[in-house]
N, C-alpha and C positions, 0 to 999 in steps of 0.2 A: 190640286197641286200648281204650282206655277209654270213646271214644266206642261203640263198639258194644255194650256193657255198661249205658250209658245211652239209646240208641235198643233195647234187648232191655228191658225195668227200662219206658221212657213204650209200649211198645207190649204191657205185659202193664197197666200201670194203663189205658190206653187200652180195651183192652179186657175188662175191669169196672169201667170210672166209679163206681158205688156204692159199690166200696166205701172210696175216697177222697173226701177233701176237700182245698181247697184253701189254704194258710193266705192270710190277707186283708191280710197288711201282708207279708209276704216274698215270696211266693209258692210256699213251699215245700210240696209234697204228703204228705199225711198218710194216716191209716189216718181211717175213722170213727170208731173208740172209743179218740183221744188226743182230752185237751181241753185242751189247749192245744200249743199249736207247739212242738219242744225250740228251732228255731232263735233264734227271735224272742220265746218267753211269750204272741206272742197268741193271744188266746182270741175272736178271732172270723173267720170261716168264710163261702167261697163254695160250695157240696155242687153245683150243678148239672152233672150227666153233662155238658155239653157242655164249658161252663170246666173241670170236669179233666181231656178227651182236652188241650183248645189246648194250657192250660199243661202238660202230658206232651211231648203232640209240639213246645213250644217247647226244654224242658229237653231231652228228652231229643235235639234235635237241635244242640245247639253243647253248647261244653266248661264245664266248672265253672267257676266266678262267687262271688265273696262274693257273700252275698245286702245292696242296702242298703237297710240293716233303717235305721229312723231311731225311738228313742228313743220310747218310753210317754210322756207326765209325767201 
């Protein structure tokens, strides 16, 4: 099932949160080497390990949805 892959990916991210960051606009998870979000092109991040783990578990526990991205002005 696809949800199993999502939960496996979430577990992998949560096990090494120091390698990831969360987009401040669309809450996508990217590696720390990303300069901007490939989903919404934002460049603002939340890098706290607890936040990466929280978002990873949230995204891993639900089916994929389109990110509610608000265009930047």
